[in-house]
N, C-alpha and C positions, 0 to 999 in steps of 0.2 A: 217667107219663112225659110231661113237657112239653118241647116244642121250639119253634122260632121260628114254626111254622105253627099251633100250638095243641096240643090233646091228641089222642091217637089216637082214632079212631072206635070205636063199639061194634060188635058182631057184625053187626047189621042194616045199619049204615051202611058197613061195610067193603067191601061189594060195589059201592059207588059208583064207585070207581076201577077202571079196566080194565087189562088186561095186566100185572098184578102191581104196580101202583102202590100206594103207602101212603096211606091216607086219614087226614086230620086235620080236627078241628073248629076253626073260627075263631070264637071267641066274640064278638069285637068287631062282626062283621057277621052273625053267626048263619048261617053257611054252611059247607059242606064244601069241602075243598081236597085236591088230590092231589100227591104227590111221585112223579114218574115214574121208572121204571127206564131204563137206557141204551137208546137207539134209539127211545124213545117220547116223544111230546109231546102237548100239548092240555090242556084244563082237566080232562079225565077220563082222560088218558093213552090216548086213542083213536086217535091218529095214529102210524103207524110212520114213522120217519125214517131214511132211508138216508144214510149218510155217504159222501161222495165220496172216493175214494182219490187222485184227480188234483186237485191244488190249482191247476193252471194251465188250467182249462177255459175261463175267460174269455179268456185269451191265445190259446188255440187257436181259439176262436170269432171273435176279432178278426182273426186271420190268415186264416181261411176267408172272412170277409166282404171283406177287402181283395183276396184272390185272385179272388173272384167279381166284384167291381166292376171289377178290372183286365181280366178276360175280357170283360165287357160293353162296356167302352170299346174294346177291341181289335176286337170284332165290329162296333161302330158305325163305327169307323174304316175297316174293310175294306169295309163297305157304301158309305160315302161315296166311297172310292177307286174302287170298282167303277163307280158311277154317273158319276163324273167321266170315267173312261176311256171309258165307253160314249158319253157326250155328245161327247167329243173325236173318237172314231171316226166317229160319225154326222156331225159337222161336216166332217171330212175327206172322207167319201164324198159329201156334198152339194156340196162344192167341186169334186170331181173330175167329178161329173155335170153341173154347171152352171158351167163356168169363166167368170170375169168377163172381159169384153172391155174393154180400156183404149183410150180414144180418144187417138190421137196427133195432135199438131199437126204439120203438114207444115212442114219448115223452108223459109225463103224462099231463093230462089236469086238 
């Protein structure tokens, strides 16, 4: 039986593929190749591949990133406003403790 991948492997070579993959001989490069079953990948079908049922995972990740960035910006804005209010309050207290005296020019009579 010949397929696109070559001929089926013999009994000794059939164990080359893991997880129920089908082994084929490729004569042009003198090597073995595997056709993997569903949910497996790799040159010897050695990697299990989980399929995601949610196709919008990248969209959800993007939304989460935007929310996190927005929260960080709001926190920074709150810190800046806090320090500005604190500086204004300190300035008012220093002006109350040390009132400035204005020199007046006496009017001529």
